[in-house]
N, CA, C and O atoms as CSV, one atom per row, in Angstrom:
chain,resi,resn,atom,element,x,y,z
A,1,MET,N,N,18.685,-17.205,0.108
A,1,MET,CA,C,19.198,-15.893,-0.685
A,1,MET,C,C,20.159,-15.301,-0.397
A,1,MET,O,O,20.488,-15.135,0.777
A,2,THR,N,N,21.027,-14.713,-1.705
A,2,THR,CA,C,22.324,-14.189,-1.435
A,2,THR,C,C,22.064,-12.984,-1.007
A,2,THR,O,O,22.776,-12.030,-1.323
A,3,GLY,N,N,20.937,-12.866,-0.179
A,3,GLY,CA,C,20.759,-10.908,0.342
A,3,GLY,C,C,21.286,-9.860,-0.989
A,3,GLY,O,O,22.356,-9.258,-0.897
A,4,LYS,N,N,20.358,-9.726,-2.268
A,4,LYS,CA,C,20.806,-9.191,-3.336
A,4,LYS,C,C,19.315,-8.543,-2.872
A,4,LYS,O,O,18.529,-9.024,-2.055
A,5,ARG,N,N,19.184,-7.362,-3.613
A,5,ARG,CA,C,18.170,-7.045,-3.479
A,5,ARG,C,C,16.890,-7.381,-5.000
A,5,ARG,O,O,16.954,-6.882,-6.124
A,6,PRO,N,N,16.419,-7.828,-4.758
A,6,PRO,CA,C,15.775,-8.316,-6.168
A,6,PRO,C,C,15.040,-7.007,-7.342
A,6,PRO,O,O,14.284,-6.069,-7.089
A,7,PRO,N,N,15.682,-7.481,-8.704
A,7,PRO,CA,C,15.211,-6.232,-9.456
A,7,PRO,C,C,14.026,-5.735,-8.983
A,7,PRO,O,O,13.246,-6.217,-8.162
A,8,THR,N,N,13.964,-4.026,-10.016
A,8,THR,CA,C,12.393,-3.652,-9.713
A,8,THR,C,C,11.634,-3.649,-11.441
A,8,THR,O,O,11.992,-3.236,-12.544
A,9,PRO,N,N,11.238,-3.881,-11.260
A,9,PRO,CA,C,10.359,-4.283,-12.483
A,9,PRO,C,C,10.108,-2.619,-13.177
A,9,PRO,O,O,9.689,-1.667,-12.519
A,10,PRO,N,N,10.326,-2.593,-14.038
A,10,PRO,CA,C,10.290,-1.175,-14.959
A,10,PRO,C,C,9.085,-0.453,-14.762
A,10,PRO,O,O,7.927,-0.828,-14.948
A,11,THR,N,N,9.598,0.831,-14.287
A,11,THR,CA,C,8.778,2.003,-14.655
A,11,THR,C,C,7.054,1.578,-15.170
A,11,THR,O,O,6.095,1.398,-14.418
A,12,HIS,N,N,7.079,1.506,-16.587
A,12,HIS,CA,C,6.776,1.940,-17.651
A,12,HIS,C,C,5.340,0.701,-17.680
A,12,HIS,O,O,4.406,0.428,-18.434
A,13,LEU,N,N,5.709,0.386,-16.796
A,13,LEU,CA,C,4.252,-0.777,-16.880
A,13,LEU,C,C,3.047,-0.372,-15.662
A,13,LEU,O,O,3.234,0.220,-14.599
A,14,LEU,N,N,1.796,-0.902,-16.216
A,14,LEU,CA,C,0.779,-0.628,-15.258
A,14,LEU,C,C,1.565,-1.625,-13.566
A,14,LEU,O,O,2.626,-2.204,-13.330
A,15,ALA,N,N,0.304,-1.330,-12.790
A,15,ALA,CA,C,0.717,-1.670,-11.533
A,15,ALA,C,C,0.736,-2.994,-11.447
A,15,ALA,O,O,1.753,-3.564,-11.052
A,16,ALA,N,N,-0.677,-3.860,-11.897
A,16,ALA,CA,C,-0.891,-4.986,-11.930
A,16,ALA,C,C,0.198,-5.896,-11.902
A,16,ALA,O,O,0.530,-6.699,-11.030
A,17,THR,N,N,0.957,-5.494,-13.581
A,17,THR,CA,C,1.375,-5.805,-14.092
A,17,THR,C,C,3.321,-6.022,-13.258
A,17,THR,O,O,4.285,-6.749,-13.496
A,18,LYS,N,N,3.084,-5.186,-12.508
A,18,LYS,CA,C,4.808,-4.745,-12.436
A,18,LYS,C,C,4.432,-5.593,-10.998
A,18,LYS,O,O,5.482,-5.719,-10.367
A,19,ALA,N,N,3.463,-6.120,-10.386
A,19,ALA,CA,C,3.470,-7.091,-9.067
A,19,ALA,C,C,3.509,-8.156,-9.917
A,19,ALA,O,O,4.716,-7.932,-10.008
A,20,TRP,N,N,3.331,-9.202,-10.705
A,20,TRP,CA,C,3.324,-10.519,-11.639
A,20,TRP,C,C,4.340,-9.585,-11.857
A,20,TRP,O,O,4.224,-8.841,-10.882
A,21,TRP,N,N,5.620,-9.004,-12.796
A,21,TRP,CA,C,6.550,-9.347,-13.222
A,21,TRP,C,C,7.874,-9.417,-12.005
A,21,TRP,O,O,8.882,-10.102,-12.180
A,22,ALA,N,N,7.625,-8.566,-10.768
A,22,ALA,CA,C,8.082,-8.270,-9.724
A,22,ALA,C,C,8.317,-10.227,-8.949
A,22,ALA,O,O,9.323,-10.858,-8.626
A,23,SER,N,N,6.283,-10.691,-8.930
A,23,SER,CA,C,7.135,-12.159,-8.362
A,23,SER,C,C,7.870,-13.147,-8.899
A,23,SER,O,O,8.724,-13.883,-8.404
A,24,VAL,N,N,7.166,-13.014,-10.585
A,24,VAL,CA,C,7.618,-14.387,-11.184
A,24,VAL,C,C,9.790,-13.804,-11.003
A,24,VAL,O,O,10.770,-14.549,-10.963
A,25,MET,N,N,9.756,-12.996,-10.973
A,25,MET,CA,C,12.200,-12.768,-10.367
A,25,MET,C,C,12.037,-13.051,-9.513
A,25,MET,O,O,13.122,-13.569,-9.246
A,26,GLU,N,N,11.084,-13.237,-8.158
A,26,GLU,CA,C,11.383,-13.609,-7.189
A,26,GLU,C,C,11.165,-15.341,-6.885
A,26,GLU,O,O,11.905,-15.974,-6.132
A,27,ASN,N,N,9.756,-16.061,-7.791
A,27,ASN,CA,C,10.223,-16.802,-7.717
A,27,ASN,C,C,11.210,-18.083,-8.764
A,27,ASN,O,O,11.449,-19.290,-8.705
A,28,PHE,N,N,11.428,-17.313,-9.362
A,28,PHE,CA,C,12.574,-18.188,-11.295
A,28,PHE,C,C,13.544,-17.137,-10.986
A,28,PHE,O,O,13.529,-15.970,-10.594
A,29,GLU,N,N,14.744,-18.401,-11.464
A,29,GLU,CA,C,15.631,-18.008,-11.476
A,29,GLU,C,C,15.926,-18.278,-13.078
A,29,GLU,O,O,15.996,-19.235,-13.850
A,30,MET,N,N,16.083,-16.515,-13.104
A,30,MET,CA,C,16.331,-16.084,-14.545
A,30,MET,C,C,18.039,-15.330,-14.820
A,30,MET,O,O,18.858,-14.912,-14.001
A,31,GLU,N,N,18.070,-15.388,-16.035
A,31,GLU,CA,C,19.204,-15.240,-17.347
A,31,GLU,C,C,19.161,-13.947,-17.679
A,31,GLU,O,O,18.435,-13.604,-18.612
A,32,PRO,N,N,19.847,-13.104,-17.050
A,32,PRO,CA,C,19.778,-11.748,-18.305
A,32,PRO,C,C,18.994,-11.630,-19.301
A,32,PRO,O,O,18.529,-10.492,-19.374
A,33,HIS,N,N,18.441,-12.750,-20.583
A,33,HIS,CA,C,17.432,-12.816,-21.362
A,33,HIS,C,C,16.630,-12.685,-21.282
A,33,HIS,O,O,15.821,-11.873,-21.730
A,34,HIS,N,N,16.600,-13.979,-20.268
A,34,HIS,CA,C,14.922,-14.573,-19.435
A,34,HIS,C,C,14.038,-12.758,-19.107
A,34,HIS,O,O,12.928,-12.372,-19.472
A,35,THR,N,N,15.237,-11.957,-18.215
A,35,THR,CA,C,14.747,-10.836,-17.773
A,35,THR,C,C,14.373,-10.094,-18.795
A,35,THR,O,O,13.525,-9.230,-18.576
A,36,ARG,N,N,15.012,-10.283,-20.394
A,36,ARG,CA,C,14.293,-10.170,-20.774
A,36,ARG,C,C,13.174,-9.835,-22.189
A,36,ARG,O,O,12.735,-9.001,-22.981
A,37,LEU,N,N,13.169,-11.137,-21.755
A,37,LEU,CA,C,11.529,-12.109,-22.363
A,37,LEU,C,C,10.524,-11.609,-21.422
A,37,LEU,O,O,9.497,-11.116,-21.889
A,38,LEU,N,N,10.709,-11.679,-20.027
A,38,LEU,CA,C,9.583,-11.418,-18.916
A,38,LEU,C,C,9.176,-9.914,-19.353
A,38,LEU,O,O,8.040,-9.462,-19.209
A,39,THR,N,N,10.288,-9.190,-19.919
A,39,THR,CA,C,9.750,-8.199,-19.647
A,39,THR,C,C,8.576,-7.402,-20.702
A,39,THR,O,O,7.557,-6.758,-20.455
A,40,LEU,N,N,9.466,-7.904,-22.349
A,40,LEU,CA,C,8.314,-7.977,-23.664
A,40,LEU,C,C,6.936,-8.787,-23.863
A,40,LEU,O,O,6.043,-8.871,-24.706
A,41,ALA,N,N,7.364,-9.495,-22.251
A,41,ALA,CA,C,5.899,-9.858,-22.294
A,41,ALA,C,C,5.110,-9.390,-21.457
A,41,ALA,O,O,3.933,-9.206,-21.766
A,42,ALA,N,N,5.729,-9.006,-19.840
A,42,ALA,CA,C,4.226,-7.776,-19.190
A,42,ALA,C,C,4.692,-6.355,-20.097
A,42,ALA,O,O,4.273,-5.243,-19.775
A,43,GLU,N,N,5.571,-6.564,-21.211
A,43,GLU,CA,C,4.934,-5.382,-22.097
A,43,GLU,C,C,3.801,-5.329,-22.783
A,43,GLU,O,O,3.053,-4.354,-22.868
A,44,THR,N,N,3.615,-6.801,-23.477
A,44,THR,CA,C,3.056,-7.040,-24.371
A,44,THR,C,C,1.573,-7.022,-23.567
A,44,THR,O,O,0.576,-6.471,-24.033
A,45,TRP,N,N,1.612,-7.728,-22.271
A,45,TRP,CA,C,-0.139,-8.086,-21.502
A,45,TRP,C,C,-0.397,-6.539,-21.540
A,45,TRP,O,O,-1.553,-6.298,-21.887
A,46,ASP,N,N,0.558,-5.127,-21.211
A,46,ASP,CA,C,-0.542,-4.376,-20.971
A,46,ASP,C,C,-0.435,-3.437,-22.205
A,46,ASP,O,O,-0.996,-2.349,-22.077
A,47,ARG,N,N,0.169,-3.678,-23.326
A,47,ARG,CA,C,-0.340,-3.397,-24.429
A,47,ARG,C,C,-2.489,-4.027,-24.996
A,47,ARG,O,O,-3.558,-3.475,-25.253
A,48,ALA,N,N,-1.952,-5.363,-24.899
A,48,ALA,CA,C,-3.821,-6.002,-24.755
A,48,ALA,C,C,-4.587,-5.268,-24.725
A,48,ALA,O,O,-5.331,-4.756,-25.562
A,49,GLN,N,N,-4.307,-5.099,-22.844
A,49,GLN,CA,C,-5.024,-4.997,-22.094
A,49,GLN,C,C,-5.413,-3.448,-21.779
A,49,GLN,O,O,-6.199,-3.173,-20.872
A,50,SER,N,N,-4.702,-2.295,-22.733
A,50,SER,CA,C,-4.829,-1.378,-23.623
A,50,SER,C,C,-5.958,-0.819,-24.045
A,50,SER,O,O,-6.776,0.056,-23.764
A,51,ALA,N,N,-5.547,-2.156,-25.306
A,51,ALA,CA,C,-6.242,-1.954,-26.486
A,51,ALA,C,C,-7.838,-3.023,-26.271
A,51,ALA,O,O,-8.789,-3.022,-27.053
A,52,ARG,N,N,-7.696,-3.955,-24.825
A,52,ARG,CA,C,-9.353,-4.236,-24.687
A,52,ARG,C,C,-9.694,-3.028,-24.108
A,52,ARG,O,O,-10.713,-2.790,-24.756
A,53,ALA,N,N,-9.568,-2.104,-23.357
A,53,ALA,CA,C,-9.602,-0.954,-22.834
A,53,ALA,C,C,-10.709,0.093,-24.347
A,53,ALA,O,O,-11.908,0.273,-24.559
A,54,VAL,N,N,-9.831,0.374,-24.809
A,54,VAL,CA,C,-10.362,0.126,-26.551
A,54,VAL,C,C,-11.254,-0.004,-26.667
A,54,VAL,O,O,-12.084,0.901,-26.744
A,55,ILE,N,N,-11.533,-1.473,-26.747
A,55,ILE,CA,C,-12.567,-2.164,-27.449
A,55,ILE,C,C,-13.996,-1.458,-26.374
A,55,ILE,O,O,-15.114,-0.956,-26.483
A,56,ALA,N,N,-13.250,-1.757,-25.625
A,56,ALA,CA,C,-14.739,-2.115,-24.162
A,56,ALA,C,C,-15.224,-0.840,-24.399
A,56,ALA,O,O,-16.439,-0.955,-24.240
A,57,LYS,N,N,-14.818,1.047,-24.873
A,57,LYS,CA,C,-15.462,1.784,-24.474
A,57,LYS,C,C,-16.326,2.058,-26.197
A,57,LYS,O,O,-17.486,2.449,-26.329
A,58,ARG,N,N,-15.182,1.659,-27.538
A,58,ARG,CA,C,-15.710,2.241,-28.326
A,58,ARG,C,C,-15.960,1.147,-29.072
A,58,ARG,O,O,-16.178,1.501,-30.230
A,59,GLY,N,N,-16.034,-0.123,-28.924
A,59,GLY,CA,C,-16.771,-1.675,-29.455
A,59,GLY,C,C,-16.151,-1.669,-30.058
A,59,GLY,O,O,-15.456,-0.750,-30.492
A,60,PRO,N,N,-16.211,-3.015,-30.355
A,60,PRO,CA,C,-15.626,-3.662,-31.297
A,60,PRO,C,C,-15.176,-3.400,-33.363
A,60,PRO,O,O,-14.295,-3.661,-34.182
A,61,PHE,N,N,-16.603,-2.691,-33.241
A,61,PHE,CA,C,-16.318,-2.467,-34.806
A,61,PHE,C,C,-16.767,-0.900,-35.321
A,61,PHE,O,O,-17.412,-0.327,-34.443
A,62,TYR,N,N,-16.662,-0.473,-35.969
A,62,TYR,CA,C,-17.231,0.665,-36.487
A,62,TYR,C,C,-17.668,0.680,-38.367
A,62,TYR,O,O,-17.597,-0.244,-39.177
A,63,ASP,N,N,-18.027,1.844,-38.520
A,63,ASP,CA,C,-18.491,2.310,-39.971
A,63,ASP,C,C,-17.614,2.838,-40.474
A,63,ASP,O,O,-17.167,3.861,-39.956
A,64,ASP,N,N,-17.057,2.318,-41.675
A,64,ASP,CA,C,-16.765,2.750,-42.890
A,64,ASP,C,C,-17.449,4.473,-43.341
A,64,ASP,O,O,-18.424,5.144,-43.001
A,65,ARG,N,N,-15.962,4.676,-44.536
A,65,ARG,CA,C,-17.200,6.298,-44.591
A,65,ARG,C,C,-18.162,5.861,-45.903
A,65,ARG,O,O,-18.782,6.598,-46.670
A,66,PHE,N,N,-18.075,4.630,-45.885
A,66,PHE,CA,C,-19.127,3.821,-47.034
A,66,PHE,C,C,-20.099,3.232,-46.298
A,66,PHE,O,O,-20.739,2.380,-46.914
A,67,GLY,N,N,-20.485,3.466,-44.896
A,67,GLY,CA,C,-20.983,2.815,-44.044
A,67,GLY,C,C,-20.800,1.554,-43.746
A,67,GLY,O,O,-21.628,1.215,-42.901
A,68,ALA,N,N,-19.943,0.513,-44.117
A,68,ALA,CA,C,-19.902,-0.287,-43.531
A,68,ALA,C,C,-19.076,-0.859,-43.115
A,68,ALA,O,O,-17.975,-0.721,-43.646
A,69,PRO,N,N,-19.237,-1.835,-41.883
A,69,PRO,CA,C,-18.946,-2.363,-40.544
A,69,PRO,C,C,-17.589,-2.694,-40.711
A,69,PRO,O,O,-17.277,-3.477,-41.609
A,70,LYS,N,N,-16.306,-1.954,-39.586
A,70,LYS,CA,C,-15.109,-2.882,-39.979
A,70,LYS,C,C,-14.742,-2.775,-38.784
A,70,LYS,O,O,-15.202,-1.905,-38.044
A,71,ALA,N,N,-13.704,-3.792,-38.349
A,71,ALA,CA,C,-13.192,-4.465,-36.726
A,71,ALA,C,C,-12.536,-2.902,-36.743
A,71,ALA,O,O,-12.402,-2.105,-37.671
A,72,HIS,N,N,-12.146,-2.807,-35.134
A,72,HIS,CA,C,-11.610,-1.541,-34.830
A,72,HIS,C,C,-10.736,-2.196,-35.744
A,72,HIS,O,O,-10.921,-2.952,-36.698
A,73,PRO,N,N,-9.569,-1.622,-35.105
A,73,PRO,CA,C,-7.715,-1.881,-35.725
A,73,PRO,C,C,-7.644,-2.335,-33.705
A,73,PRO,O,O,-7.073,-3.415,-33.557
A,74,ALA,N,N,-8.011,-1.830,-32.625
A,74,ALA,CA,C,-7.453,-2.408,-31.724
A,74,ALA,C,C,-7.581,-3.334,-31.563
A,74,ALA,O,O,-6.542,-3.791,-31.086
A,75,VAL,N,N,-8.617,-4.353,-31.710
A,75,VAL,CA,C,-9.081,-5.479,-32.196
A,75,VAL,C,C,-7.754,-6.817,-32.493
A,75,VAL,O,O,-7.586,-8.014,-32.264
A,76,ALA,N,N,-7.164,-5.860,-33.027
A,76,ALA,CA,C,-6.275,-7.125,-33.970
A,76,ALA,C,C,-4.747,-6.348,-33.122
A,76,ALA,O,O,-3.720,-7.025,-33.153
A,77,VAL,N,N,-4.714,-5.316,-32.593
A,77,VAL,CA,C,-3.929,-5.125,-31.875
A,77,VAL,C,C,-3.664,-6.254,-29.932
A,77,VAL,O,O,-2.858,-6.576,-29.059
A,78,GLU,N,N,-5.137,-6.351,-30.418
A,78,GLU,CA,C,-5.211,-7.347,-29.138
A,78,GLU,C,C,-4.842,-8.618,-28.950
A,78,GLU,O,O,-4.303,-9.265,-28.052
A,79,ARG,N,N,-5.258,-8.811,-30.001
A,79,ARG,CA,C,-5.329,-10.625,-30.301
A,79,ARG,C,C,-3.828,-10.424,-31.375
A,79,ARG,O,O,-4.164,-11.141,-32.318
A,80,ASP,N,N,-2.821,-10.030,-31.640
A,80,ASP,CA,C,-1.634,-9.630,-31.939
A,80,ASP,C,C,-1.459,-9.741,-30.459
A,80,ASP,O,O,-1.487,-10.951,-30.234
A,81,ALA,N,N,-1.291,-9.086,-29.319
A,81,ALA,CA,C,-0.454,-9.012,-27.922
A,81,ALA,C,C,-0.840,-10.513,-27.200
A,81,ALA,O,O,0.038,-11.188,-26.662
A,82,LYS,N,N,-2.404,-10.986,-27.263
A,82,LYS,CA,C,-2.651,-12.101,-26.539
A,82,LYS,C,C,-1.802,-13.499,-27.311
A,82,LYS,O,O,-1.628,-14.543,-26.683
A,83,VAL,N,N,-1.295,-13.305,-28.840
A,83,VAL,CA,C,-0.747,-14.421,-28.948
A,83,VAL,C,C,0.572,-14.890,-29.243
A,83,VAL,O,O,1.006,-15.897,-29.802
A,84,LEU,N,N,1.117,-13.827,-28.684
A,84,LEU,CA,C,3.084,-13.030,-28.812
A,84,LEU,C,C,2.755,-13.068,-27.358
A,84,LEU,O,O,3.477,-14.001,-27.007
A,85,PHE,N,N,2.082,-12.630,-26.183
A,85,PHE,CA,C,2.427,-13.037,-24.807
A,85,PHE,C,C,2.109,-14.539,-24.314
A,85,PHE,O,O,2.625,-14.978,-23.286
A,86,ALA,N,N,1.520,-15.047,-24.844
A,86,ALA,CA,C,0.902,-16.910,-24.225
A,86,ALA,C,C,3.072,-17.455,-25.181
A,86,ALA,O,O,3.844,-18.094,-24.466
A,87,ARG,N,N,3.437,-17.124,-26.339
A,87,ARG,CA,C,4.206,-17.088,-27.521
A,87,ARG,C,C,5.651,-16.912,-26.748
A,87,ARG,O,O,6.648,-17.336,-27.332
A,88,LEU,N,N,5.822,-16.178,-25.196
A,88,LEU,CA,C,7.169,-15.545,-24.877
A,88,LEU,C,C,7.038,-16.082,-23.529
A,88,LEU,O,O,8.039,-15.983,-22.820
A,89,LEU,N,N,5.817,-16.728,-22.948
A,89,LEU,CA,C,5.134,-17.191,-21.598
A,89,LEU,C,C,6.091,-18.838,-21.916
A,89,LEU,O,O,6.906,-19.430,-21.208
A,90,ARG,N,N,5.454,-19.195,-23.463
A,90,ARG,CA,C,5.884,-20.320,-23.138
A,90,ARG,C,C,7.244,-20.665,-23.630
A,90,ARG,O,O,7.738,-21.785,-23.759
A,91,GLU,N,N,8.069,-18.802,-24.030
A,91,GLU,CA,C,9.631,-19.469,-24.587
A,91,GLU,C,C,9.983,-19.443,-22.426
A,91,GLU,O,O,11.040,-19.912,-22.004
A,92,LEU,N,N,9.358,-19.090,-21.845
A,92,LEU,CA,C,9.842,-18.489,-20.666
A,92,LEU,C,C,9.745,-19.672,-19.887
A,92,LEU,O,O,10.437,-19.659,-18.869
A,93,ARG,N,N,9.245,-20.426,-20.043
A,93,ARG,CA,C,9.006,-21.816,-19.692
A,93,ARG,C,C,8.370,-22.100,-18.112
A,93,ARG,O,O,8.276,-23.137,-17.456
A,94,LEU,N,N,8.062,-20.975,-17.885
A,94,LEU,CA,C,7.255,-20.038,-16.074
A,94,LEU,C,C,6.671,-22.087,-15.757
A,94,LEU,O,O,7.546,-22.848,-15.342
A,95,ASP,N,N,5.465,-22.556,-15.975
A,95,ASP,CA,C,4.874,-24.077,-15.877
A,95,ASP,C,C,6.189,-24.886,-15.934
A,95,ASP,O,O,6.980,-24.825,-16.876
A,96,ILE,N,N,6.324,-25.551,-14.972
A,96,ILE,CA,C,7.206,-26.542,-14.628
A,96,ILE,C,C,6.841,-27.822,-15.144
A,96,ILE,O,O,7.687,-28.675,-15.415
A,97,ASP,N,N,4.790,-28.098,-15.387
A,97,ASP,CA,C,5.266,-29.813,-15.872
A,97,ASP,C,C,4.321,-29.179,-17.434
A,97,ASP,O,O,3.247,-28.581,-17.373
A,98,ALA,N,N,4.924,-29.448,-18.468
A,98,ALA,CA,C,3.943,-29.144,-19.764
A,98,ALA,C,C,3.835,-29.652,-20.448
A,98,ALA,O,O,4.585,-30.252,-21.219
A,99,PRO,N,N,1.836,-29.415,-20.223
A,99,PRO,CA,C,0.643,-29.916,-20.708
A,99,PRO,C,C,0.880,-30.613,-21.542
A,99,PRO,O,O,1.883,-30.183,-22.111
A,100,GLU,N,N,0.417,-31.793,-22.136
A,100,GLU,CA,C,0.987,-33.347,-22.666
A,100,GLU,C,C,0.360,-32.525,-24.579
A,100,GLU,O,O,0.778,-32.853,-25.689
A,101,SER,N,N,-0.493,-31.673,-24.302
A,101,SER,CA,C,-1.185,-31.270,-25.833
A,101,SER,C,C,-0.034,-30.465,-26.415
A,101,SER,O,O,-0.111,-30.080,-27.582
A,102,ARG,N,N,1.339,-30.108,-25.446
A,102,ARG,CA,C,1.856,-29.411,-26.405
A,102,ARG,C,C,2.716,-29.818,-27.277
A,102,ARG,O,O,3.178,-30.862,-26.817
A,103,PRO,N,N,3.248,-29.567,-28.386
A,103,PRO,CA,C,3.794,-30.688,-29.379
A,103,PRO,C,C,5.295,-31.141,-27.946
A,103,PRO,O,O,5.352,-30.783,-26.770
A,104,PRO,N,N,6.029,-31.805,-28.560
A,104,PRO,CA,C,7.231,-31.559,-28.538
A,104,PRO,C,C,8.859,-30.785,-29.189
A,104,PRO,O,O,9.362,-30.732,-30.311
A,105,GLU,N,N,9.148,-30.430,-28.239
A,105,GLU,CA,C,10.427,-29.781,-28.795
A,105,GLU,C,C,11.311,-29.879,-29.773
A,105,GLU,O,O,12.208,-30.713,-29.654
A,106,GLY,N,N,11.221,-28.789,-31.307
A,106,GLY,CA,C,12.166,-29.520,-32.175
A,106,GLY,C,C,10.789,-29.888,-33.378
A,106,GLY,O,O,10.759,-29.493,-34.544
A,107,GLY,N,N,9.583,-30.862,-32.586
A,107,GLY,CA,C,8.593,-31.405,-33.933
A,107,GLY,C,C,7.995,-30.553,-34.613
A,107,GLY,O,O,7.817,-29.360,-34.364
A,108,LYS,N,N,7.681,-31.150,-35.471
A,108,LYS,CA,C,7.403,-30.388,-36.615
A,108,LYS,C,C,5.348,-30.650,-35.980
A,108,LYS,O,O,4.771,-31.432,-35.224
A,109,ARG,N,N,5.071,-29.848,-36.579
A,109,ARG,CA,C,3.294,-29.695,-36.495
A,109,ARG,C,C,1.941,-30.496,-37.420
A,109,ARG,O,O,0.769,-30.213,-37.169
């Protein structure tokens, strides 16, 4: 260790997410662009958790003005945030051994 203080997590993150952010920063060598990706991933995780809380409180569906069931908008927010979180983690390459099922870099699907 160089004696440098580790960076402080962004203040707007949830407490558990701040702890995760700090743990990643402590355990991995990060370039400035990686730190930005990590922050985006943390924000995205918090967004998914926020949407999950709304869904837990209000339910995944509501009836529109015609009485037809509709998915609550928070369902899409949660889904999109989870997908983006997974993609950001993949970009950060925090897992040392890539899973065998993952396509090779630059490979076509």
